[in-house]
Kinemage of the C-alpha trace (Angstrom):
@kinemage 1
@onewidth
@group {chain A} dominant
@subgroup {mainchain}
@vectorlist {calphas} color= white
{ca met a 1} P 61.362 60.422 -29.436
{ca arg a 2} L 58.506 61.154 -27.071
{ca glu a 3} L 56.039 59.599 -29.494
{ca lys a 4} L 58.253 56.495 -29.686
{ca lys a 5} L 58.325 56.223 -25.917
{ca glu a 6} L 54.543 56.621 -25.644
{ca lys a 7} L 54.036 53.987 -28.356
{ca lys a 8} L 56.315 51.600 -26.493
{ca glu a 9} L 54.385 52.156 -23.252
{ca arg a 10} L 51.056 51.571 -25.032
{ca thr a 11} L 52.420 48.310 -26.498
{ca his a 12} L 53.581 47.253 -23.029
{ca trp a 13} L 50.171 47.923 -21.469
{ca ile a 14} L 48.384 46.163 -24.325
{ca arg a 15} L 50.581 43.102 -23.851
{ca lys a 16} L 50.012 43.235 -20.127
{ca phe a 17} L 46.245 43.530 -20.672
{ca ile a 18} L 46.263 40.555 -23.059
{ca ile a 19} L 48.277 38.451 -20.580
{ca ile a 20} L 45.870 39.357 -17.764
{ca ala a 21} L 42.863 38.604 -19.993
{ca ile a 22} L 44.329 35.237 -20.976
{ca phe a 23} L 45.090 34.486 -17.321
{ca ile a 24} L 41.533 35.415 -16.290
{ca ala a 25} L 40.118 33.287 -19.116
{ca phe a 26} L 42.363 30.400 -18.062
{ca ile a 27} L 41.228 30.728 -14.455
{ca gly a 28} L 37.622 30.816 -15.729
{ca val a 29} L 38.198 27.592 -17.653
{ca ile a 30} L 39.723 25.958 -14.574
{ca ile a 31} L 36.896 27.205 -12.371
{ca asn a 32} L 34.302 25.912 -14.845
{ca leu a 33} L 35.977 22.616 -15.627
{ca ala a 34} L 37.188 21.586 -12.177
{ca pro a 35} L 33.810 21.176 -10.468
{ca asn a 36} L 31.933 20.372 -13.628
{ca tyr a 37} L 33.075 16.827 -14.068
{ca ile a 38} L 33.609 14.314 -11.311
{ca arg a 39} L 34.693 10.869 -12.407
{ca lys a 40} L 32.717 8.342 -10.409
{ca asn a 41} L 34.314 5.290 -8.882
{ca thr a 42} L 32.291 2.902 -11.070
{ca lys a 43} L 34.974 1.622 -13.442
{ca gly a 44} L 33.963 -1.737 -14.875
{ca lys a 45} L 30.482 -1.502 -13.362
{ca ile a 46} L 27.231 -1.063 -15.206
{ca ser a 47} L 25.854 2.417 -14.531
{ca val a 48} L 22.225 2.132 -13.472
{ca ile a 49} L 19.732 4.919 -14.211
{ca ile a 50} L 16.278 4.481 -12.654
{ca asn a 51} L 13.646 7.028 -13.648
{ca asn a 52} L 16.396 9.445 -14.719
{ca asn a 53} L 18.282 9.150 -11.428
{ca asp a 54} L 21.795 7.713 -11.392
{ca val a 55} L 21.655 5.129 -8.591
{ca thr a 56} L 24.916 3.323 -9.431
{ca glu a 57} L 26.662 4.310 -6.235
{ca ser a 58} L 23.595 3.292 -4.209
{ca met a 59} L 23.589 -0.247 -5.598
{ca lys a 60} L 24.297 -2.876 -2.963
{ca leu a 61} L 25.557 -5.350 -5.586
{ca asp a 62} L 26.581 -4.879 -9.222
{ca ala a 63} L 24.047 -5.519 -11.973
{ca tyr a 64} L 25.389 -7.711 -14.773
{ca val a 65} L 24.533 -8.862 -18.293
{ca asp a 66} L 24.953 -12.519 -19.263
{ca glu a 67} L 26.008 -13.998 -22.596
{ca asn a 68} L 22.368 -13.885 -23.797
{ca asn a 69} L 22.140 -10.131 -23.077
{ca ile a 70} L 19.814 -10.690 -20.136
{ca val a 71} L 20.193 -8.077 -17.416
{ca tyr a 72} L 20.416 -9.422 -13.858
{ca met a 73} L 19.841 -7.486 -10.672
{ca ser a 74} L 20.234 -8.668 -7.089
{ca thr a 75} L 17.180 -9.191 -4.916
{ca lys a 76} L 18.746 -6.750 -2.446
{ca asp a 77} L 18.663 -3.992 -5.060
{ca ile a 78} L 15.198 -4.978 -6.267
{ca ala a 79} L 14.085 -4.696 -2.632
{ca asn a 80} L 15.693 -1.261 -2.443
{ca phe a 81} L 14.166 0.161 -5.610
{ca phe a 82} L 11.121 -1.907 -6.626
{ca asp a 83} L 9.784 -4.404 -4.090
{ca glu a 84} L 10.750 -4.119 -0.444
{ca asp a 85} L 8.763 -7.286 0.271
{ca ile a 86} L 10.659 -9.567 -2.139
{ca phe a 87} L 10.833 -12.906 -0.405
{ca tyr a 88} L 12.886 -16.108 -0.607
{ca asp a 89} L 10.681 -19.136 0.036
{ca asn a 90} L 13.003 -21.710 1.568
{ca lys a 91} L 10.428 -24.515 1.484
{ca tyr a 92} L 10.061 -24.430 -2.301
{ca asp a 93} L 13.432 -22.803 -3.163
{ca gln a 94} L 11.885 -19.890 -5.022
{ca ile a 95} L 11.714 -16.104 -5.045
{ca ile a 96} L 8.332 -14.406 -4.602
{ca thr a 97} L 8.121 -10.786 -5.724
{ca thr a 98} L 5.187 -8.437 -6.167
{ca ser a 99} L 4.296 -5.137 -7.778
{ca glu a 100} L 1.126 -3.061 -7.858
{ca thr a 101} L -0.799 -5.625 -9.913
{ca lys a 102} L 1.500 -8.656 -10.269
{ca val a 103} L 2.703 -11.563 -8.175
{ca ala a 104} L 5.701 -13.326 -9.716
{ca val a 105} L 7.280 -16.567 -8.537
{ca leu a 106} L 10.659 -17.688 -9.880
{ca pro a 107} L 12.086 -21.096 -8.901
{ca ile a 108} L 15.858 -21.029 -8.496
{ca asp a 109} L 17.852 -22.178 -11.568
{ca lys a 110} L 14.768 -22.803 -13.731
{ca asn a 111} L 13.916 -20.825 -16.862
{ca glu a 112} L 10.351 -20.217 -15.794
{ca ile a 113} L 8.165 -17.735 -13.995
{ca thr a 114} L 4.598 -17.772 -12.688
{ca val a 115} L 2.822 -14.422 -12.973
{ca asn a 116} L -0.628 -14.074 -11.380
{ca gly a 117} L -1.070 -17.826 -11.589
{ca ser a 118} L 0.055 -18.229 -15.227
{ca asn a 119} L 3.199 -20.283 -15.907
{ca leu a 120} L 5.615 -18.894 -18.505
{ca lys a 121} L 8.981 -19.892 -19.972
{ca ile a 122} L 11.679 -17.214 -19.910
{ca ser a 123} L 15.213 -16.991 -21.275
{ca gly a 124} L 16.865 -16.400 -17.895
{ca ala a 125} L 16.505 -17.918 -14.446
{ca ala a 126} L 16.621 -16.764 -10.859
{ca thr a 127} L 20.036 -17.728 -9.606
{ca lys a 128} L 22.317 -17.669 -6.595
{ca lys a 129} L 25.876 -16.343 -6.893
{ca gln a 130} L 28.308 -16.106 -4.012
{ca gly a 131} L 25.472 -16.376 -1.540
{ca glu a 132} L 23.311 -13.679 -3.173
{ca phe a 133} L 20.119 -14.079 -5.214
{ca tyr a 134} L 19.770 -12.459 -8.637
{ca leu a 135} L 16.728 -12.196 -10.904
{ca pro a 136} L 16.628 -11.876 -14.721
{ca phe a 137} L 15.322 -8.325 -14.451
{ca ser a 138} L 15.049 -7.633 -18.183
{ca glu a 139} L 12.735 -10.661 -18.446
{ca met a 140} L 10.431 -9.160 -15.810
{ca gln a 141} L 9.489 -5.828 -17.349
{ca asp a 142} L 5.776 -6.685 -17.284
{ca val a 143} L 5.992 -7.681 -13.626
{ca tyr a 144} L 7.435 -4.362 -12.472
{ca his a 145} L 5.761 -2.348 -15.253
{ca val a 146} L 9.057 -0.900 -16.440
{ca glu a 147} L 11.018 -0.441 -19.653
{ca val a 148} L 14.576 -1.774 -19.465
{ca asn a 149} L 17.378 -0.838 -21.886
{ca tyr a 150} L 21.052 -1.742 -21.703
{ca glu a 151} L 23.521 0.101 -23.951
{ca lys a 152} L 26.742 -1.876 -24.349
{ca glu a 153} L 28.612 1.082 -25.887
{ca ser a 154} L 28.144 3.252 -22.782
{ca asn a 155} L 27.683 0.368 -20.313
{ca ile a 156} L 24.559 2.109 -19.015
{ca leu a 157} L 21.346 0.419 -17.908
{ca thr a 158} L 18.213 2.579 -17.957
{ca ile a 159} L 14.996 1.567 -16.225
{ca asp a 160} L 11.840 3.652 -16.678
{ca ser a 161} L 8.580 3.115 -14.789
{ca leu a 162} L 5.765 3.054 -17.312
{ca asp a 163} L 3.349 4.711 -14.904
{ca lys a 164} L 5.505 7.837 -14.640
{ca glu a 165} L 5.479 10.817 -16.975
{ca gln a 166} L 7.993 10.890 -19.818
{ca arg a 167} L 8.675 13.727 -22.286
{ca lys a 168} L 10.951 13.747 -25.305
{ca ala a 169} L 12.227 16.226 -27.867
{ca asn a 170} L 13.512 15.750 -31.398
{ca val a 171} L 16.916 17.250 -32.173
{ca ser a 172} L 16.870 19.654 -35.151
{ca lys a 173} L 20.679 19.851 -35.419
{ca asp a 174} L 23.748 18.098 -34.058
{ca ile a 175} L 24.070 18.942 -30.368
{ca ser a 176} L 26.456 18.397 -27.462
{ca val a 177} L 25.171 17.277 -24.090
{ca lys a 178} L 27.177 18.778 -21.218
{ca tyr a 179} L 27.964 17.527 -17.726
{ca lys a 180} L 26.625 20.788 -16.261
{ca pro a 181} L 24.561 23.640 -17.739
{ca thr a 182} L 27.579 25.706 -18.832
{ca val a 183} L 29.158 26.032 -22.268
{ca leu a 184} L 32.638 25.199 -20.950
{ca ser a 185} L 31.514 22.043 -19.140
{ca lys a 186} L 32.697 18.626 -20.340
{ca thr a 187} L 30.763 17.067 -23.223
{ca leu a 188} L 29.229 13.739 -22.190
{ca asp a 189} L 27.576 12.773 -25.459
{ca lys a 190} L 26.737 14.115 -28.902
{ca val a 191} L 23.341 13.681 -30.493
{ca lys a 192} L 22.857 13.723 -34.245
{ca gln a 193} L 20.142 15.705 -35.986
{ca gly a 194} L 16.863 13.789 -36.209
{ca asn a 195} L 17.410 11.743 -33.049
{ca ser a 196} L 15.516 12.316 -29.826
{ca val a 197} L 16.376 12.833 -26.178
{ca val a 198} L 14.359 12.287 -23.008
{ca val a 199} L 13.603 15.674 -21.449
{ca ile a 200} L 13.990 15.473 -17.677
{ca glu a 201} L 13.700 19.121 -16.693
{ca glu a 202} L 13.617 22.538 -18.349
{ca leu a 203} L 15.767 25.115 -16.563
{ca glu a 204} L 16.211 28.875 -16.604
{ca gly a 205} L 18.501 30.363 -19.202
{ca gly a 206} L 17.296 28.056 -21.967
{ca trp a 207} L 19.041 24.954 -20.624
{ca ser a 208} L 17.338 21.571 -20.432
{ca lys a 209} L 18.335 18.472 -18.503
{ca val a 210} L 18.126 15.514 -20.895
{ca arg a 211} L 18.983 11.845 -21.284
{ca thr a 212} L 20.495 10.565 -24.498
{ca ser a 213} L 19.814 7.243 -26.199
{ca leu a 214} L 23.090 5.929 -24.738
{ca gly a 215} L 21.807 6.728 -21.249
{ca tyr a 216} L 23.953 9.773 -20.500
{ca ile a 217} L 22.268 12.464 -18.403
{ca gly a 218} L 23.401 16.030 -19.049
{ca tyr a 219} L 22.435 19.490 -20.246
{ca thr a 220} L 21.850 21.194 -23.574
{ca lys a 221} L 20.351 24.393 -24.938
{ca asp a 222} L 19.598 23.036 -28.357
{ca ile a 223} L 16.182 21.367 -28.148
{ca ala a 224} L 12.686 22.457 -29.037
{ca asn a 225} L 9.248 20.973 -29.653
{ca val a 226} L 9.059 18.952 -26.454
{ca tyr a 227} L 6.269 16.364 -26.612
{ca met a 228} L 4.593 14.037 -24.130
{ca val a 229} L 5.280 10.318 -24.486
{ca arg a 230} L 3.152 9.324 -21.484
{ca glu a 231} L 1.585 11.016 -18.479
{ca asn a 232} L 1.633 10.027 -14.820
{ca met a 233} L -0.871 7.250 -14.213
{ca glu a 234} L -3.198 7.928 -11.317
{ca thr a 235} L -5.315 5.211 -9.744
{ca lys a 236} L -8.903 6.291 -9.208
{ca lys a 237} L -10.402 5.299 -5.877
{ca gln a 238} L -13.460 3.068 -5.946
{ca ile a 239} L -15.048 5.155 -3.176
{ca glu a 240} L -14.732 8.921 -3.330
{ca gly a 241} L -14.909 10.534 0.092
{ca lys a 242} L -15.440 8.612 3.327
{ca val a 243} L -16.024 4.869 3.251
{ca ser a 244} L -19.109 3.719 5.188
{ca ile a 245} L -19.402 -0.069 5.621
{ca ala a 246} L -22.145 -2.158 7.154
{ca trp a 247} L -21.104 -5.704 8.007
{ca asp a 248} L -24.028 -8.022 7.282
{ca tyr a 249} L -23.229 -11.226 9.146
{ca tyr a 250} L -25.109 -14.495 8.827
{ca thr a 251} L -24.246 -18.146 9.457
{ca ser a 252} L -26.209 -20.027 6.787
{ca asn a 253} L -29.143 -18.195 5.207
{ca val a 254} L -28.436 -15.051 3.207
{ca pro a 255} L -30.648 -12.226 4.539
{ca ser a 256} L -33.163 -10.819 2.113
{ca arg a 257} L -32.676 -7.077 1.680
{ca thr a 258} L -34.758 -6.617 -1.460
{ca gly a 259} L -36.839 -3.459 -1.256
{ca thr a 260} L -34.820 -1.978 1.611
{ca thr a 261} L -32.360 0.928 1.780
{ca ile a 262} L -29.621 1.390 4.356
{ca asn a 263} L -29.160 5.117 4.628
{ca gly a 264} L -25.606 6.454 4.984
{ca ile a 265} L -23.580 3.493 3.674
{ca asn a 266} L -21.706 2.995 0.413
{ca val a 267} L -20.336 -0.514 1.086
{ca ile a 268} L -22.029 -3.677 2.307
{ca ser a 269} L -20.011 -6.616 3.617
{ca pro a 270} L -21.978 -9.872 3.828
{ca ser a 271} L -20.295 -12.966 5.321
{ca phe a 272} L -20.105 -14.845 2.034
{ca ala a 273} L -17.179 -17.206 2.733
{ca glu a 274} L -14.897 -18.698 5.359
{ca leu a 275} L -12.043 -21.180 5.543
{ca val a 276} L -12.892 -24.842 5.602
{ca asn a 277} L -11.370 -26.409 8.704
{ca leu a 278} L -8.492 -28.676 7.596
{ca gly a 279} L -9.409 -27.643 4.052
{ca lys a 280} L -5.925 -26.582 2.899
{ca gly a 281} L -7.120 -23.343 1.305
{ca asp a 282} L -10.658 -24.351 0.372
{ca leu a 283} L -13.496 -21.923 1.071
{ca tyr a 284} L -16.935 -22.652 2.409
{ca val a 285} L -18.996 -20.326 0.180
{ca lys a 286} L -22.418 -19.199 1.435
{ca ile a 287} L -23.891 -17.422 -1.592
{ca gly a 288} L -26.171 -19.477 -3.828
{ca thr a 289} L -29.228 -18.016 -5.547
{ca lys a 290} L -30.178 -15.885 -2.534
{ca gly a 291} L -26.683 -14.474 -2.429
{ca gln a 292} L -26.832 -13.511 -6.081
{ca glu a 293} L -30.130 -11.727 -5.422
{ca tyr a 294} L -28.424 -9.964 -2.514
{ca ile a 295} L -25.595 -8.751 -4.789
{ca thr a 296} L -28.114 -7.515 -7.351
{ca trp a 297} L -29.991 -5.639 -4.625
{ca ala a 298} L -26.791 -4.041 -3.284
{ca his a 299} L -25.633 -2.866 -6.701
{ca ser a 300} L -29.103 -1.502 -7.479
{ca gln a 301} L -28.799 0.636 -4.333
{ca gly a 302} L -25.385 1.915 -5.425
{ca tyr a 303} L -23.523 -0.038 -2.724
{ca lys a 304} L -20.186 -1.705 -3.367
{ca val a 305} L -20.037 -5.319 -2.210
{ca trp a 306} L -16.910 -6.259 -0.232
{ca pro a 307} L -17.872 -9.586 1.356
{ca met a 308} L -16.158 -10.723 4.507
{ca ile a 309} L -13.894 -13.748 4.121
{ca ser a 310} L -13.029 -15.114 7.535
{ca asn a 311} L -11.191 -17.931 9.237
{ca ala a 312} L -14.394 -18.467 11.245
{ca cys a 313} L -12.923 -16.056 13.853
{ca ser a 314} L -12.413 -19.002 16.164
{ca pro a 315} L -9.448 -20.519 18.026
{ca asp a 316} L -10.738 -23.905 16.767
{ca ile a 317} L -9.437 -23.165 13.261
{ca gln a 318} L -6.062 -21.820 14.411
{ca asp a 319} L -4.113 -24.824 13.096
{ca thr a 320} L -5.801 -24.603 9.684
{ca thr a 321} L -4.955 -20.893 9.466
{ca thr a 322} L -1.343 -21.617 10.411
{ca glu a 323} L -0.999 -24.434 7.873
{ca ile a 324} L -2.215 -22.201 5.030
{ca leu a 325} L -0.189 -19.131 5.975
{ca gln a 326} L 3.052 -21.078 6.325
{ca asp a 327} L 2.846 -22.790 2.917
{ca tyr a 328} L 3.093 -20.833 -0.364
{ca lys a 329} L 1.141 -23.404 -2.381
{ca leu a 330} L -1.732 -23.340 0.102
{ca arg a 331} L -1.697 -19.543 0.177
{ca glu a 332} L -1.781 -19.542 -3.625
{ca lys a 333} L -4.697 -21.976 -3.593
{ca leu a 334} L -6.648 -19.793 -1.177
{ca ile a 335} L -5.843 -16.648 -3.169
{ca asn a 336} L -6.977 -18.303 -6.421
{ca asn a 337} L -10.221 -19.313 -4.695
{ca ile a 338} L -10.770 -15.739 -3.499
{ca val a 339} L -10.051 -14.245 -6.947
{ca asn a 340} L -12.385 -16.763 -8.612
{ca leu a 341} L -15.108 -15.922 -6.080
{ca val a 342} L -14.754 -12.192 -6.762
{ca leu a 343} L -14.854 -12.631 -10.540
{ca thr a 344} L -17.635 -15.238 -10.573
{ca tyr a 345} L -20.031 -13.088 -8.572
{ca gln a 346} L -18.863 -9.678 -9.863
{ca leu a 347} L -17.903 -8.484 -6.405
{ca asp a 348} L -16.240 -5.098 -5.880
{ca gly a 349} L -13.675 -6.174 -3.313
{ca ile a 350} L -13.271 -8.249 -0.180
{ca asn a 351} L -12.832 -7.844 3.553
{ca ile a 352} L -10.348 -10.241 5.176
{ca asp a 353} L -11.294 -11.047 8.762
{ca phe a 354} L -8.747 -13.478 10.205
{ca glu a 355} L -8.782 -13.534 13.991
{ca tyr a 356} L -7.318 -15.712 16.767
{ca met a 357} L -4.093 -16.346 14.869
{ca lys a 358} L -0.867 -17.413 16.520
{ca ser a 359} L 1.565 -14.538 17.004
{ca ser a 360} L 4.149 -16.667 15.155
{ca asn a 361} L 1.991 -16.170 12.020
{ca lys a 362} L 2.378 -12.393 12.109
{ca asp a 363} L 4.858 -12.128 9.218
{ca met a 364} L 3.211 -14.810 7.101
{ca phe a 365} L -0.216 -13.236 7.452
{ca ser a 366} L 1.381 -10.071 6.079
{ca gln a 367} L 2.912 -12.161 3.290
{ca phe a 368} L -0.534 -13.564 2.473
{ca ile a 369} L -1.914 -10.027 2.142
{ca ile a 370} L 1.173 -8.982 0.117
{ca glu a 371} L 0.431 -11.806 -2.355
{ca leu a 372} L -3.340 -11.260 -2.380
{ca ala a 373} L -3.423 -7.481 -2.909
{ca pro a 374} L -1.903 -7.357 -6.439
{ca arg a 375} L -4.160 -10.169 -7.662
{ca leu a 376} L -7.248 -8.170 -6.647
{ca arg a 377} L -5.836 -4.839 -7.796
{ca asp a 378} L -5.199 -6.340 -11.229
{ca tyr a 379} L -9.000 -6.461 -11.610
{ca gly a 380} L -9.666 -3.125 -9.902
{ca lys a 381} L -10.971 -4.754 -6.723
{ca val a 382} L -10.558 -3.360 -3.203
{ca leu a 383} L -8.872 -5.179 -0.318
{ca ser a 384} L -9.670 -4.295 3.293
{ca val a 385} L -8.249 -6.089 6.337
{ca asp a 386} L -9.704 -6.206 9.845
{ca val a 387} L -7.408 -5.852 12.861
{ca thr a 388} L -7.758 -5.434 16.606
{ca ala a 389} L -6.298 -2.796 18.958
{ca pro a 390} L -2.478 -2.740 18.987
{ca asp a 391} L -1.977 -4.006 22.553
{ca gly a 392} L -3.439 -7.264 23.758
{ca ser a 393} L -2.931 -11.009 23.880
{ca ala a 394} L -0.730 -12.964 21.487
{ca asp a 395} L -3.523 -14.506 19.406
{ca trp a 396} L -5.791 -11.451 19.545
{ca ser a 397} L -3.436 -8.545 18.969
{ca glu a 398} L 0.214 -9.529 18.464
{ca cys a 399} L -0.590 -11.507 15.310
{ca tyr a 400} L -0.845 -8.371 13.112
{ca asn a 401} L 1.828 -6.151 11.564
{ca arg a 402} L -0.504 -3.200 11.231
{ca asn a 403} L 2.008 -0.989 9.470
{ca lys a 404} L 2.698 -3.497 6.697
{ca leu a 405} L -0.960 -4.488 6.312
{ca ala a 406} L -2.010 -0.855 5.906
{ca glu a 407} L 0.803 -0.238 3.439
{ca val a 408} L -0.219 -3.168 1.228
{ca ala a 409} L -4.020 -3.277 1.524
{ca asp a 410} L -6.367 -0.508 0.413
{ca tyr a 411} L -7.834 -0.140 3.893
{ca leu a 412} L -7.186 -1.306 7.438
{ca ile a 413} L -10.292 -1.582 9.610
{ca phe a 414} L -9.796 -1.134 13.351
{ca met a 415} L -12.405 -3.258 15.126
{ca ala a 416} L -12.742 -0.765 17.972
{ca tyr a 417} L -14.812 -2.861 20.337
{ca asp a 418} L -14.594 -5.528 23.034
{ca gln a 419} L -12.501 -3.225 25.200
{ca tyr a 420} L -13.993 -5.376 27.939
{ca gly a 421} L -15.107 -8.663 26.419
{ca asn a 422} L -16.403 -12.028 27.487
{ca ala a 423} L -13.109 -13.051 29.111
{ca ser a 424} L -12.640 -9.808 31.074
{ca lys a 425} L -12.075 -10.115 34.826
{ca glu a 426} L -14.011 -6.949 35.557
{ca ala a 427} L -17.045 -5.175 34.152
{ca gly a 428} L -16.390 -2.455 31.622
{ca thr a 429} L -17.457 -0.725 28.459
{ca thr a 430} L -17.473 -2.279 25.012
{ca ala a 431} L -15.861 0.756 23.378
{ca gly a 432} L -15.230 3.896 25.426
{ca ala a 433} L -14.273 6.953 23.374
{ca asp a 434} L -11.157 7.514 25.504
{ca trp a 435} L -9.946 3.952 24.800
{ca val a 436} L -10.772 4.298 21.106
{ca glu a 437} L -8.788 7.536 20.879
{ca val a 438} L -5.771 6.118 22.718
{ca asn a 439} L -5.653 3.262 20.225
{ca leu a 440} L -6.157 5.500 17.203
{ca lys a 441} L -3.073 7.400 18.338
{ca lys a 442} L -1.183 4.110 18.578
{ca phe a 443} L -2.215 3.207 15.033
{ca ile a 444} L -1.144 6.564 13.652
{ca asp a 445} L 1.888 7.466 15.781
{ca arg a 446} L 3.409 4.160 16.850
{ca glu a 447} L 2.308 1.803 14.088
{ca glu a 448} L 2.636 4.582 11.472
{ca val a 449} L -0.632 3.725 9.748
{ca ala a 450} L -1.715 6.500 7.393
{ca pro a 451} L -5.092 7.924 8.534
{ca ser a 452} L -6.213 7.831 4.873
{ca lys a 453} L -5.980 4.016 5.088
{ca leu a 454} L -7.662 3.582 8.480
{ca ile a 455} L -11.376 2.864 8.937
{ca leu a 456} L -12.932 2.994 12.411
{ca gly a 457} L -15.150 0.021 13.294
{ca met a 458} L -18.044 0.819 15.664
{ca pro a 459} L -20.224 -1.582 17.699
{ca phe a 460} L -23.983 -1.788 17.492
{ca tyr a 461} L -24.023 -3.804 20.710
{ca thr a 462} L -22.933 -3.639 24.339
{ca arg a 463} L -22.769 -5.963 27.351
{ca leu a 464} L -24.950 -6.346 30.409
{ca trp a 465} L -22.669 -7.263 33.306
{ca lys a 466} L -23.908 -9.250 36.289
{ca glu a 467} L -21.986 -9.236 39.584
{ca ser a 468} L -22.839 -11.553 42.447
{ca gly a 469} L -20.179 -11.570 45.103
{ca ser a 470} L -16.972 -12.623 43.354
{ca asn a 471} L -18.842 -14.054 40.388
{ca leu a 472} L -18.907 -12.038 37.166
{ca ser a 473} L -20.715 -12.797 33.925
{ca ser a 474} L -21.991 -10.860 30.946
{ca glu a 475} L -24.218 -11.177 27.942
{ca val a 476} L -24.288 -9.302 24.647
{ca ile a 477} L -27.168 -6.832 24.332
{ca leu a 478} L -27.982 -5.486 20.890
{ca met a 479} L -28.354 -1.730 20.482
{ca lys a 480} L -32.009 -2.204 19.503
{ca ser a 481} L -32.654 -4.238 22.671
{ca ile a 482} L -31.134 -1.861 25.224
{ca asp a 483} L -34.386 -0.086 26.098
{ca ser a 484} L -36.324 -3.319 26.495
{ca thr a 485} L -33.548 -4.859 28.610
{ca leu a 486} L -33.122 -2.061 31.148
{ca pro a 487} L -35.698 -1.276 33.841
{ca ser a 488} L -37.780 1.725 32.796
{ca asp a 489} L -36.880 3.713 35.908
{ca val a 490} L -33.116 3.165 35.812
{ca glu a 491} L -31.020 6.363 35.833
{ca arg a 492} L -28.689 6.871 32.879
{ca lys a 493} L -25.560 8.736 33.985
{ca trp a 494} L -23.292 10.419 31.456
{ca asp a 495} L -19.624 9.363 31.495
{ca asp a 496} L -17.801 12.192 29.756
{ca ser a 497} L -14.471 10.398 29.356
{ca lys a 498} L -16.110 7.449 27.627
{ca lys a 499} L -18.762 9.599 25.915
{ca gln a 500} L -21.400 7.071 26.976
{ca tyr a 501} L -24.320 6.700 29.324
{ca tyr a 502} L -23.768 4.289 32.212
{ca val a 503} L -26.413 2.442 34.222
{ca glu a 504} L -26.191 0.374 37.395
{ca tyr a 505} L -29.025 -1.291 39.285
{ca gln a 506} L -29.808 -4.110 41.705
{ca lys a 507} L -32.031 -7.089 40.954
{ca asn a 508} L -32.464 -10.417 42.730
{ca gly a 509} L -29.364 -9.847 44.829
{ca arg a 510} L -27.155 -9.065 41.835
{ca thr a 511} L -25.577 -5.851 40.611
{ca tyr a 512} L -26.167 -5.105 36.930
{ca lys a 513} L -23.965 -2.702 34.939
{ca met a 514} L -24.119 -1.458 31.373
{ca trp a 515} L -22.285 1.139 29.293
{ca leu a 516} L -24.698 2.065 26.512
{ca glu a 517} L -23.883 2.019 22.801
{ca glu a 518} L -26.498 4.191 21.125
{ca glu a 519} L -26.733 7.318 19.004
{ca thr a 520} L -24.785 9.571 21.394
{ca ser a 521} L -21.849 7.191 21.807
{ca ile a 522} L -21.710 6.472 18.077
{ca lys a 523} L -21.672 10.216 17.360
{ca ala a 524} L -18.665 10.560 19.669
{ca lys a 525} L -16.827 7.935 17.619
{ca phe a 526} L -17.658 9.830 14.429
{ca ala a 527} L -16.122 12.895 16.049
{ca leu a 528} L -12.886 10.913 16.431
{ca met a 529} L -13.102 9.748 12.816
{ca lys a 530} L -13.272 13.406 11.744
{ca gln a 531} L -10.680 14.655 14.232
{ca tyr a 532} L -8.077 12.181 12.961
{ca asn a 533} L -9.217 12.452 9.330
{ca leu a 534} L -9.741 8.713 8.962
{ca ala a 535} L -10.829 6.989 5.764
{ca gly a 536} L -14.278 6.188 7.098
{ca ala a 537} L -16.354 4.060 9.439
{ca ala a 538} L -17.661 0.489 9.659
{ca tyr a 539} L -20.516 -0.923 11.755
{ca trp a 540} L -20.849 -4.327 13.441
{ca gln a 541} L -23.407 -5.407 12.573
{ca lys a 542} L -26.511 -4.873 10.472
{ca asp a 543} L -29.754 -5.657 12.319
{ca phe a 544} L -28.236 -4.968 15.750
{ca glu a 545} L -29.076 -1.264 15.433
{ca thr a 546} L -32.066 0.924 16.145
{ca ser a 547} L -33.814 2.057 12.976
{ca asp a 548} L -32.995 5.744 13.456
{ca ile a 549} L -29.216 5.222 13.632
{ca trp a 550} L -28.783 5.266 9.838
{ca asn a 551} L -30.098 8.817 9.423
{ca met a 552} L -27.549 9.990 11.983
{ca ile a 553} L -24.792 8.066 10.165
{ca ala a 554} L -25.826 9.639 6.853
{ca glu a 555} L -25.329 13.075 8.400
{ca glu a 556} L -22.060 12.225 10.139
{ca ile a 557} L -20.397 10.441 7.232
{ca lys a 558} L -20.763 13.557 5.091
């Protein structure tokens, strides 16, 4: 009887244990399943995966596929993920979009595209639907350097940048891909033996995050033999270390440099070309046979040649500059002329020096640089752009979007001189170190220009100011002429804020003033270049300097 009772109690406890175990297992299933699958509110929408990130819920407008299986994406989403500078050109009813090395132009409702100047027929067309622009994205894989795949079965669009690393693994047996890295998580997709998956990340515990051929992203334990499809592409800089540029300006005759060496530089920038006034994008090229000899000399010295292309730096050509910047076809003509110049003469890059532009051209000058940069980069050429200090007059300072220019070009060169210029109402320095530093901070902090993109321009000249009563005038004095210009007995007083010597003297009833630009002041500017970790230095201009300045530059630029 007692044995019967004990047996009954054991059976009761066993049943109770089993019920508790089942309950715990059930709770475990609920706990694992509940948070492990969240159905997204994307019913009827194409799911978009960009570089293994599901961006569907971040899309501003839905992607769609037309009857010819061409994938369309809105310009708003292209701006968000691929080209923030995509631009509708109202004058010619076309979309202009750029990538690292491509400029593409798509007229609305025409099955054609122009890529880097070449006209091509395509199966889709840029179009406007319900007030929004869409581009035939799957027809533009070469433009954005991506691989595009749309899987109808899963309604998933995958877009992979071809300059980013991709790894895959072959599947040695049938596997299940889970929503989360747990065995009890929902199965998203099944992959048959012999097929491959994209490996996104390898996790602890043997799990791997993968993407299936249908575009599903999930987790599995059952992969091995991961292999590299492609590695991250890294662009090698043309100049390693600090850039050191000497501008070599001339008006008509190319200077002969054969047999000479300019110590401390790695780039030379001769004034090879400028806009033709009223020329609608034509360039006045000043190269010829002497220029070709100059290029040969520069390359033999190991210097890169980034010639200056200017708008003559004169208010007189303001209307010509405006006409070109405001018209895509004229910009394209100018850009084609620049590219042809670079390729014809085997140049290493260019330096754009457009000054005295109307402030209303600010955005279109940026657009010009946005369209020029990829064309040069396609050939491995460098683009640098000259700009003035951030605060100043409309046509001298407000005509530049320094942030955008620095973002697009390889380098932005701050012409840190003419603090007090020809039009100044009072005498002052050409480039005091305190003023230079204040403006460097504006570039970096306010304009958000990366120091690695910013080159500091330094003057090899100053001004001699003459005061007579209320009359004020000045003349440019070259660095090499300072000693011969000043009286031999004049006292040179150190101005510690400007990091310059200052002189003042009387002659013929006039007061003369000069803030000297020489080795000491240039060294102070190099100190700022180092302090703010800038990309390098540039010097205006060759042949204004004293002969010993280059040895100092060679030491400082290191």
